[in-house]
Backbone bond lengths (Angstrom), bond angles and torsions (degrees), N, CA, C in turn:
res aa  C-N    CA-C-N  psi(-1)  N-CA   C-N-CA  omega(-1)  CA-C   N-CA-C  phi
1 M - - - 1.449 - - 1.508 108.46 -
2 T 1.331 115.39 141.60 1.459 119.40 173.01 1.457 109.18 -125.14
3 I 1.316 114.95 153.84 1.485 120.12 178.01 1.527 104.60 -100.30
4 S 1.341 114.29 136.05 1.440 121.53 179.48 1.570 110.71 -66.03
5 N 1.288 116.65 144.78 1.467 119.03 179.37 1.571 110.27 -62.22
6 D 1.310 118.77 -29.45 1.385 121.50 179.82 1.577 110.18 -65.51
7 L 1.348 115.34 -43.18 1.460 119.01 177.93 1.562 109.73 -70.27
8 L 1.261 115.33 -38.76 1.532 118.92 -175.63 1.551 107.29 -67.14
9 D 1.261 119.91 -35.14 1.468 123.76 176.90 1.529 112.33 -63.47
10 K 1.340 117.09 -25.71 1.498 120.16 -176.00 1.506 109.76 -97.27
11 L 1.346 122.55 -12.21 1.437 121.59 178.94 1.498 112.97 -90.38
12 A 1.315 114.04 146.86 1.469 121.65 -178.19 1.496 108.91 -139.52
13 C 1.355 114.73 158.61 1.471 121.47 175.62 1.481 107.65 -64.57
14 P 1.319 119.46 131.89 1.477 121.72 -177.42 1.552 110.51 -74.45
15 V 1.331 118.11 -11.67 1.421 119.98 -177.95 1.586 110.69 -95.56
16 C 1.409 117.96 -54.17 1.402 119.10 -178.76 1.468 114.10 -107.90
17 K 1.325 121.96 0.13 1.400 128.15 176.34 1.578 117.11 66.44
18 K 1.373 111.53 16.63 1.514 119.05 179.67 1.460 109.15 -88.05
19 K 1.283 116.76 170.01 1.498 127.27 -178.67 1.544 108.72 -63.86
20 L 1.357 113.51 136.99 1.448 119.23 173.60 1.547 111.41 -97.83
21 N 1.287 115.14 146.36 1.505 121.46 177.97 1.517 111.38 -104.61
22 Y 1.340 114.63 135.87 1.508 114.87 179.12 1.501 108.86 -88.36
23 E 1.373 114.14 128.60 1.478 118.01 174.68 1.549 107.20 -109.85
24 S 1.372 110.95 101.38 1.405 114.24 -178.77 1.541 120.16 -65.35
25 D 1.335 111.91 -24.97 1.459 115.95 179.13 1.523 114.18 -70.31
26 N 1.397 115.87 -25.96 1.417 121.83 -179.68 1.548 110.76 -109.59
27 N 1.282 115.30 -2.73 1.457 122.19 -174.48 1.522 111.23 49.01
28 R 1.282 116.63 60.24 1.413 122.32 177.69 1.574 115.36 -149.78
29 L 1.264 118.40 166.77 1.426 124.54 175.60 1.532 107.69 -106.14
30 A 1.304 116.10 129.11 1.519 121.68 -173.83 1.487 108.74 -117.59
31 C 1.309 115.58 139.41 1.469 122.79 168.67 1.473 107.87 -106.62
32 K 1.342 115.70 115.07 1.437 121.13 177.46 1.521 117.20 -73.35
33 I 1.391 117.71 -14.05 1.378 122.21 175.80 1.533 112.00 -82.23
34 C 1.303 117.28 -52.03 1.454 125.33 -179.14 1.523 112.12 -83.19
35 L 1.296 117.30 -12.35 1.450 120.61 -178.43 1.576 111.36 59.04
36 L 1.367 114.12 45.61 1.415 121.58 179.35 1.465 108.99 -121.90
37 A 1.377 119.79 144.10 1.467 122.82 172.03 1.491 109.02 -122.09
38 F 1.328 113.47 132.72 1.480 122.42 -175.58 1.514 107.07 -108.25
39 P 1.348 114.88 132.55 1.503 115.86 -174.04 1.537 109.44 -80.52
40 I 1.295 114.94 164.12 1.488 124.86 175.28 1.500 102.77 -116.71
41 V 1.378 117.96 116.99 1.435 124.59 -178.83 1.534 108.29 -118.63
42 D 1.304 114.40 125.94 1.478 120.32 -178.24 1.440 111.91 47.29
43 E 1.389 117.47 43.35 1.493 123.58 173.49 1.469 110.90 76.53
44 I 1.314 118.19 9.78 1.558 120.28 -176.94 1.537 106.58 -119.73
45 P 1.326 116.07 123.20 1.498 119.93 172.95 1.422 112.08 -62.35
46 V 1.264 121.35 128.43 1.545 128.07 176.82 1.516 104.28 -99.51
47 L 1.422 118.10 94.35 1.435 122.30 -178.96 1.588 111.31 -94.77
48 L 1.269 115.38 46.25 1.452 120.10 177.15 1.520 109.24 -102.88
49 V 1.359 117.03 126.46 1.394 119.47 -179.16 1.558 114.21 -56.29
50 S 1.316 113.25 -35.88 1.454 120.45 178.58 1.549 111.91 -61.45
51 E 1.314 115.10 -25.16 1.496 118.71 179.87 1.477 115.27 -97.91
52 A 1.345 115.80 -3.68 1.458 121.93 -178.16 1.538 113.48 -77.15
53 E 1.344 114.13 153.01 1.404 119.21 -179.44 1.535 108.16 -116.72
54 K 1.392 117.45 136.89 1.377 120.86 178.55 1.516 112.87 -70.59
55 I 1.266 120.71 133.69 1.480 126.10 176.46 1.503 111.06 -114.85
56 K 1.337 113.02 160.05 1.444 120.18 -178.71 1.499 110.86 -98.07
């Protein structure tokens, strides 16, 4: 699954409001500022902090 650039341009990190990066290898959206990764489930980005994973 890929996320359209149009949708990706509209999505923001729910914590810092900065741009999210799509990681196709992990099928998730990552915030490089907050170091959080948000899963994509059934082609829907889950932008809940409680569902986010810390990244390095």
